[in-house]
C-alpha positions as CSV (number, residue, x, y, z in Angstrom):
1,M,163.6,108.7,41.9
2,K,160.4,107.4,44.2
3,K,157.0,109.0,43.5
4,T,155.3,109.7,47.1
5,Q,151.3,109.2,46.8
6,S,149.9,112.8,48.2
7,T,146.7,113.1,50.3
8,T,144.6,115.2,49.0
9,G,141.8,113.0,48.8
10,V,138.3,113.9,50.7
11,K,137.1,112.2,54.5
12,L,133.7,112.0,54.5
13,S,132.1,111.4,57.9
14,Y,128.4,111.2,58.9
15,F,125.9,109.6,61.0
16,D,124.4,106.9,59.6
17,F,120.2,107.3,59.7
18,S,117.2,107.4,57.6
19,G,117.2,110.9,55.8
20,G,120.7,111.2,56.3
21,R,122.5,112.5,53.5
22,G,125.4,110.6,53.5
23,L,124.3,108.7,50.0
24,A,124.3,112.1,48.4
25,C,127.4,112.5,49.3
26,R,128.9,109.9,48.1
27,L,127.5,109.4,44.5
28,A,128.6,113.3,44.3
29,L,132.1,112.1,45.1
30,Y,131.9,109.0,42.8
31,I,130.1,111.0,40.3
32,A,133.0,113.5,40.3
33,N,135.3,111.1,40.9
34,I,137.3,112.3,43.7
35,D,138.7,110.0,45.7
36,F,137.7,109.7,49.3
37,V,137.8,108.0,52.7
38,N,134.1,106.8,53.7
39,V,133.8,107.0,57.8
40,R,130.5,106.1,58.9
41,T,129.8,106.3,62.6
42,Y,126.6,104.4,63.8
43,L,123.9,105.1,66.4
44,I,123.0,103.3,68.6
45,N,119.1,103.2,69.9
46,E,119.4,103.6,73.8
47,K,115.8,101.7,74.0
48,K,117.2,98.5,72.8
49,I,120.3,98.9,75.5
50,Q,118.1,99.7,78.0
51,G,115.5,96.5,77.4
């Protein structure tokens, strides 16, 4: 009989900016030995685009 892989992990989605809580959440999940998918969304600085 084949074993199927369960998808009971956690999906951690967050915006990547200074002062965010992404690092604290990732550390807590890692220390608790919980499998997670890290989905980091980068913000684009509008001033850099406009020139």
